N, C-alpha and C positions, 0 to 999 in steps of 0.2 A: 394498493404503492407501484409509484411507474414504477421501468423495466427501459432499460437501457440496453444498450449491444455493444460489447468490448472485445473488441482484439486485442490477446494479450501471447508474446511467443508463436502469433499465425494463426493460435484456433481460437475464435467466434467464443463468444459465455454472453449469456441474459442476464443480466444480475439485477435484482430489486434494490429500486431508489427512490429516496422519500421527495417527497415533494421538495426542491425544490435546494436537491443535495445535490444532483446532475454535475452541475461543475469540477464538488467535489471529488465528485464517485469518480468523473475523467480525469480530473490529475491523479486519483491515486495509480491509478490507472496505468496512467504513461508512466509515472514511477515502474510497480511493478513490474509494466514490459520491457522499462531501460534494464532494472539493475534482470532482472533471468536470462535480457536477450545478450545482456555482457559478459554474464557467468557460458554459459554458451556458446559463447564466441573465441571464448579463455579456449573451449576445446577439451578440459577436462571431465566435463558432466556436461551426459548424454539426457541420464536418464530424467524428463521433465517434472515427474516429484523432489528428485532429490531436486534439480534444481529450485523449484516452488520453494522448497524447504531452505537450501541455503537463504534463496534473497530474502524469506522471511526472517529467518537469521542476522544477515547483514541488516535490512531496517530495524530492528527490535535493536541494536547494538548500537546502530548512528540514532536514535531516539533516546536509548541510553545516556548516554554520552550528550544529548544536551541536555538530556534531563539533570544532568549532576556538574553541569559545565558552570557557572557562575555568572549569573546575571549581568547580562553588560548597563552598564547607567546611562539611561536614557532620560528626555525629560517628561514629567509624566503627559500622557493624550488623552484622550477621549476615551471613553469606555468601547468596548469592543476592540483597540485598536489592534495591530499586527500583533504588535510584540504582546499580549496576551494571548493570542493563537499560536502560538508557533509549535506549541504539542501537538505530539501525533500519537492517535489512540488508536495502537493496532490491530486489539482486541475485534471489531468490531471486524477489520477490515481483512481477518482470518476467518471468521462467519459469514462475512461475503466469500470469501475464495472457498471457501469449504463447502457452503451453498453453490456455488459454478463447479463448483466438483461434479457435485452431485454422488452417483457410483464410484467415482473412479476415488474412491477412498480421499478423507482427509490430509489437512497442512503439518498439524503437530496432533 
């Protein structure tokens, strides 16, 4: 499994990445970094672990909202279209973050 270096909230992490998954993982890192930075910049939470937990909860809530929203009416498209891949499974992302945190503890 390939490893890539990613920076989240100014801290570098080496993350395992399946072949061909680099772009998807880097996109996920960018989302997590953006969300964690927004919470930190709001100034109410300082502890990285709490910021990580709040970020995970925010992302999970957003995913739940998308999952419960009625699907928009679309015209049939080719198999594998973007409309079929709008779901974000957070469990693998949380496992990767847990692995990156190592001895620092787990998110959930």
